[in-house]
N, C-alpha and C positions, 0 to 999 in steps of 0.2 A: 070799442075795446076788443070785443069778441071777434070782430071782423079783421081787427089788426093782427090778433093772434093767429087767425086762420091764414092770413097773407103771409105771416112770417113762416108758419108751418109749410106753406105751399112753397115759399122761396127756398127754405131749407131742403125741401123734397127735390126741388129742381137742382139745387146746388149738389146734393149727393148724387142724383142721377147723372149730372154733368161729370163729377168726380169719377164715378163708376165707368162712364163712357170713356173719359180721358184715360183711365188706368187700363181699360180694355184695349183701347187704341194703342197705348204705349206697349202693353204686353204683347199685342199681335205684332207690332213693328220689331220689338226685341226678338220675338219668336222667329219671325220672318228672317231678320238679320242672322240669327243663330243658325237656322236650317241651312239657308242659302250660303252663309259663310262656311259652314261645315262642308257643304257640297263643293264649294270652290276650292277649299283646302284639299279634299279628297281627290278632285279632279287633277289638280296640279300634282299631287302625289302620284297618281296614276300615270300622268304624263311623264314624270321623272322616271318612274319604274320602267316604262316602255323604252324610254331613251337608253336606260342602263342596260336593259336586256339586249337592245340593238348593238350597244357598244360590246357587250360581252359575246354576242354573236360574231361581231366583226373581228374581235380579238382572237376567238377561236379559229375562225376562218384563216386569220393571218398565220397563227401558230401552225396550223395544218399545213399551210402552203410552204412554210419554212421547213417543216419536217419532211415533206414531200420532195423539196428541192435538195435538202441535205442527203436523204436517202438515195434519190436518183443519182447524186453526184458520187456517193459512196459506192453504189452499185456498178457504176461505169468505170471505177478504178480497181475495184477488189475482184481478185481471181476467185470465182465461184467454186471451180472444181480443181483440185491440186492433187496430183499423184506422184509419187517418187519411184524411179526405177533404180535400184541399188544393184550394181554389178559386182559380184563377189569373186568370180573367177572365170578364166577362159583357157581353154585347151588350144594348143598349137600342133602343127605337123612339123615335120623335119625341116621344112623350109620357112618356118616361123609364120605361117599363115594361121589365122584363127580358125579353128574347125568348130568349136562350141563355146557358148556363153551361158552362164548360170547367173540368173538375176531374179531379184524380188520386186513385185509391183505392189506398192502400199499407197493407199489414199490417205490423205492427211488434211487437217483443217488449216486455216490461216496462221495458227500458232504452232503448226507443226505436230499437233497430236494426232495419233492414228485414228482412222475412221474404219470400222469394220475390221475384218481379218486380212492380214497380208498374205500374199500368195507367191510361191517360188516356181520358177520355170527354167528349163534348159532348152535352148534352141541351137540349131546348126548356124555357124557363121558369127559375124560380129555386128550385124545391123538389125536392130529390134524395131518392130512396128507395133504401133497401137492405133486401132480403129475405134471411132466413136459415131454415135448418132447424135446429131446437133440440131436443135431448134432455135432459131433467132426470131425474135418478135419485133414488130413494127417500132421504129425509133420513138415514136410518140408514147407507147406504152412504157418503153424503158425510161424516158424522160420523166413521165408521171410516177415512176416507181410503183407500178402495178404490183400487188402483193406476190403474184405468181410469174406474170409475163413482163416483170421489170428487168428480167435477166435472161441470158441464153440458158437453155436447159442442155444437159449433156448426159448421155449414157454410155459408159465406156464398154464398147462391144467385145473386143478381143484383142489379143497381143500374139505375135509370132515372129519368127526369124526369117531372114531373107531367103532361106532354102526351103521354106514351108509355103504351102498354099494357103491363102486366108481361110479356106474351109477347114483346114487342119489346124487352125490356130487354137489358142486357149481362151475359153470364155472368161469375161471379167464380170461386168454387172448381169444380173439375171433378167432376161427379157420379160416384159410385163409387170416388173416390180419397180418400186419407187427407189432410185438410187440413194444411197446412204445419206449424202450431204444434205438431201432435200426433205429428209423424214422429219427430224426434230421430234416433237410430241404429236404430230398430226398424222392422219391417214392420208392415202392418195387421194387427191381431188378427182372430180369427174374430168376435168380437162387433161390431168396427167394420165389417167387411165386411157383416154381417148388417143393420147399421143403415143404412149408406150405400147399399147395393145394393138395399135394399127398404124405403126410408124410409116411403112412403105406405102400403105393405101393413102395415108395422109399426104405423103410426099408426092403423090400422083393426082391430087385433087385440089387444084387452085381455088376453087370455090370455097371449099371448107377451110383452107388456109386463110383466105380473106375474112371469113366469118370468125376465125379464132384469133385473128390479129397476127398471123404468122408471117414474117417477111421471107424467111427461107427454112427449109427442112431437108435434111439429107445426110448421107454419110461423109465422115471426114477422117483423115489420118494423118499422122506424123511417123517419121522413121529417123532413127539416129544411129550412127555408127559409133558403138560404145567401146569403152575401155575398161579393163579390170580395176577394181577398187575405186570407182567413180560413181557418182550419184547424179541423176539427170531428173530434172523436174518438168512434169507434164502439166499444162495449165489450159484452162478455158476461162477466158475473161468474161465479165458480165456483158460486154459490148459485143462479144463474139470473137472467135478467132482461137484455134487450138495451136499450141506451140510447145516446143521442148527446148530446154537449155541445159547445160551441165551446171551443177551446183559447186560452189566454192570449196565446200568441205566434204571430203570423200567419207564413205561409211566406215565405222570402226570395225575391226575384226570381230565377228561373232554377233554383231548388231543386225539382227534379223527381224526385228519388231519395231 
């Protein structure tokens, strides 16, 4: 009987030990599944996050490219520098020939708003000249809408009449300073300083022009035979090219600003 009880106790101990081992095994298996299941979920989440970031990067790049192309297209069409020559009066000799012309040179923005101060001049004759320093950049930079080199740069040098020498003309933009339309809220960049402070040196240095991405640099000019009470528009397009044409609407009497 005693042996039977011992056998039963021994059997119960074995059963308890077996149950404990089973429970430990089940717990370990469940723990393994839980840990590795979490790791798998976390890995998949990380993969999705990486894919999402890649898509965001691709979208940002696409938006940047669209904006660049739109800007490049706009710059190629917009007149970057616009000035108005308003002719107020002309004097004539006894034969009816124009002896002098009084006019105003005023720079404006694309909406026709004045930029800087207007200036009045009186010249001999009826042909008005405007000279400018112009820098054209490589087509690639224009197409890529480079912040500065995506457009031609122009400094209006001087204006004079047909019976004056250029050396005796009237100064327009101040040499070595940033022309009004390019100022905005910024200061002159290093590139702009290099261009305007050493314009003629740059025009004679092909190596530096290549380094700066310049296609051409030099003086240009327009001249126009003008008539009293008419307005003429002087333009430099972003793609280059200085031109002048008469406006449709003549200046109003007393309109000097």
